[in-house]
N, C-alpha and C positions, 0 to 999 in steps of 0.2 A: 833181632839184625840190622847191621846198620849199613846205609846205604850212603851213595858218594854224595858229595855235600856242592848244592845247587846254589847255594846262595852268592857264589859271585858270579855266576853266570846271568845275575838276574835284577830287574829294578820295574818299580811299580808307574803306571801314567794316572793311573787315580783310583781313590777313594771315596762311597758316597755310603752313605747310610739311608736304605730302604726300606717299604714296610711289605712290599709285595715281590715278588721271586720272580721273573719273566725266565726263559729255558738260557743255561750257559752255552757260551760259545765253545766249541772244541777248538783249543789248543794246536793252534797248527809249528810244526817243528822241524820242516824238512829241513830247513837252515839251522838247526840245534839253538836258535834262541826259544824263549818260552813265551809264547803270548795267551791272550784271549778272556774270557771269563772266568771268574772264581768266586761263589761265592760262601761266604764263612757265619753258620749261626753262631750268634756267642753271647753271651751272662754278662761278658767283661762290662766294666762303666764304660761310658760314652768319652767322659774325659784321656781315660785310657786309650781307648781306638784312636782319638783324636791324634793320640802323640803318637802313635803309631805310624802313621799317615809319613811323613819324614821320612823315617826308615823305609817303609816299604815302597815311595816314590823311588828315593835313592836304588834299593835293589833288586825294583822287579819293573822296569819301566816300559816293559812292554804286554803287561797284566793290567786288568780291571777287574779293583777286588770291590763288592757289592757286600753289601753286610744286611744280615738279619740282627736285630738287639732286641733282646728283653732277658727277664728271668726264667733262671732253670728251667720253672716248670712251664713257663710259657713256651720257649724253645723247645723244649720238649713235643708238648702235645701240639704244635704247627709241625714239628716235625713227623711224631708219628702220624696223624692225620696223610699226611703226602704221602708217606710212605704206604698207608693203607690203600691210598686211591690209584695205586700204580709208580711213585715213583716223584723223589724228590729235586730242586735244583740246587742241592745242598752240597759242596764238596767236604768243606772244613767244617767240625762242630767242635765247639771250643765253649765247654759251658762250668758248672762248677757241683755237676750231679755224678759221682763216678758208678752209683751205682744203673744208672743208663748205658754209660759205657761196657758194660760190664753184661747188661743183656743184648746190645747191639752186637758185639761182638758172637755170643755166644747162637745167635739168629743168623751172622754168618754177612752182616752189612757193614762189618769195619775193612779196609785193609789194612795189611801188615806192612808199617812203612813206622822205624823209629829213625830219630834222626841224629845225626853223627855229633852235633852240637850238646844233645842231649847225654852224651855219654860220661858223664861226673854225677848223673841224675841217680841219688840214691833208688836202687833197685827196687825199695818196696812202691815205691811211686810209678814204676812201670809198670803195663802189663806184659807178663813171662812172655806170650807169644806175642807180642810188638802191635797191639791192635792198638795202643795209644799209649798216653806219656803224660805225666802232666807238667805244664806248664808255669801253674804258680800254686801257690798253698794260701787257703783262707785258715783264720784260726780260732774255734770260740773258746772264750776267757770269760770268766765275771767282769761288770764293772761295778762301780758306785763313785760317789760322789769325794773329792778329794778332802782329805781329812776324815771321813767317815770310817766308825768301824764295817768291818764287812767279811762274810766270811771266807774261809783259806780253802776251801774245796765244795764241788759239786755234791757232793753225799754231806755235809752241813748245810746244805739248801732245808733238809728236813729239818735239825734242830727248831722246837718251838720260839728259840728268838728271834727266829727268821720268819715267822706265822704272818700270811697277808704281806710282806717287803720284797717279795721277788717275783719278778715278771720273767719270761720265757718268749720265745719265738713259737710260730704256728708251724711244727712241721707236715701239716696239712696242707699249705699253701707256701711255705718255705723247703725252700731242697736242702741249703747248709741248717736248718734245723731238723731236717727230718735224718739229716747223717748223724748230730748230734743227737737225737733219739734214741737210735741205732748204738750209739756209743754206751750210751748211759745205759739200755738194758742188758745188753753184753756186760757191762761191768760192775751195774749196781741189781741187778735183776728186773725179771716183766712186770713184777709192781710199783716198779719206782716213780712211775705217774701217779697212781694211784696215790704212792706219801705223798708227792708235791705237792696234788690237789689240794689231800687232807691237810696240809700245814699253808692253806690259804698263795698257793702259787697263781699267777695272773697270767691267761696266754694274751700278747700284742701283735699277733701277724708276721710281720717280718724283720729284720735286726734294724734299722732305722727307727721302727714302731718301737721297740724296745730300748733303745737308747735314749729316744726322746722321752719317757715318761722315767728314765731316771734323772736325767737333765733336769727336769718339769720337775722332781720331788714327789711323783705320784709310787713312785716305788725306790727304796734304800737298796736293793741291788737286781742284777740283769745278769739275762745270759745273752752274749753276742758278739762279733766278729769284731776280730780285735785288728782290722782293717779301720772299719767305724769307731773304733774308741781314737785311735791314731789319728785320723781327718778330724774328730772332735778336738780335741787337743791341741793341733795345730790351728784351729782357729780360734781357739782361748773358751773352750767346754772348760768346767771345773769336775772335771773326770779322771775317773786313771783305771788302766785293766790291772786285775789278780790270776797271775798264774797258778791254777789250782792245781793243788799237791796229788788227788788223784786222776790228773794229766790232763792236760789239755785237748782238747778234740782238732786234731788235722782234716782240712775235706780240700785233696786234691781238686786243682782245677783241671781236664786231663783233656789236649787236642788228639782230634783223629780225624782219618781221610774216610771218607765212605767209600765200601766197593764200588756205587755207583756213578763217582764221579765223573766227571765227563771232563776233567783238565787236573791229573792227579799229578803229572808233572809241577804245573802250577801250586799245589797243594803242597808239594812236600817242600817248596821251594819257600813258601809261606810259614811252615814248619820251623825250617831251618832260619829263618828272620826272628819269628817268636822266643826262638829256645838260644838264638846268638847271645853274645856277652851284652850288645846294643839294647837287644828287645827285652831281657831279664833285668836289665838297667832302670826300661821304663813303666816294669809291673812292680818294679819293689819302689821306686822314687813318688809315681805316678799315681799307682792303686793301694799303697801302702801294705801289700801282701808280697811273702815272703819269695822268695825266685828258688827256684829248685837245684840249682846252678850252687856246687858249695862254695865258691870261692868269691861269689857276691854275700856281703852284708846283709843283714836285715832288714828292714825299715825301721826309718826314723831311729838310727842309732840300736836297735836291737841286734842279736848274735843273728847268724845266717842259722840255715836249712837244718844242719847237723845239730846243734843244737836247740832248735825247735823242736826235731822229732825227741829227744830225748829227754824235755817236758812234755812230752802228748803221749795220751792213750796209743796204743798198736794201731798202725792204719797197717791191714795185711786181706792177703785173701777170703779168711774166713770170716772177717768184717764185710767185705762184700757180696757175700754169697748171703751173709744173714740179712742185708738190707736189701737183697735181690728178691730171698726165698721167704722173706718173712715180712717185708715191706706192706703190704697191704695188711695182715693182721695187727701188726703193731701200730698203724693208721685208724684201724679198729679200738682198740687197747686206749690208743691216747684218746678219743673221741668221748670212749665210753667215760673214762675218768673224769675229761673236761665238762662231760654231760651234768655231772651232780651234785 
């Protein structure tokens, strides 16, 4: 369901990052203006958040946006603890854990609110019931040193040729690594990680740690986010991405409004800004991520979202349900495989 655009009505007085959340003030809308506090819980990179400040200040002058920023797992832990304790000040949730949104929607904790600025977003990246919509796309690919030999696919990581030469992220601590694990088990079977372990694959925490081991020569191949590789190349690191022939793993970063939001008008306006052409440009240029708007090119001379989806394993309702319903068992299987 689409709603009336609010972006032209609003501007932001100030944004700041804080680690604790006081109660949000209620919007005052008697005169038609949108104002008050707005709490956004996000895993977005800090420099990308900083780049949004001028745009938010331009478009939302009477709203004070307050941020809680951390990794997707940290944000989820904080939000769930607050909800369990009786309520959270969070108005807008913007992380890269699509399974969390699936669960929150099922629990009735998300408002139905889809921005008109997302009307061109591919349908696979929008909740059919309108509880969330993607605003950015992270993508798991392979990485290797420039000029070195490398596997062409994820399944090729099982080849004895790469024994002991591969490093991956930990789905127990990294949300994007977890989505990768869900996709790999669906594509290659529930024993995929047993086979990886048997071939000497190592686990190295998050994406930054994986990339660091490849850059430092501790591993020849890594599984990592495209945005990390692109940023490393921009600073002169001799690494290259490989688009796996069995499909890259797209990880949508959704935005959603909590049904308990104390300022839903400002929350909708915020989502309009993030999904506006200018907001999508910030995500693409500063975050090295794909925008969800098909009119935008990809980051760093890559092609746009429609090309990306054609190069990727399917992201669909079945994958979301698999991650939600089988997530705990998958983490147990992964732990068992890599504790051997």
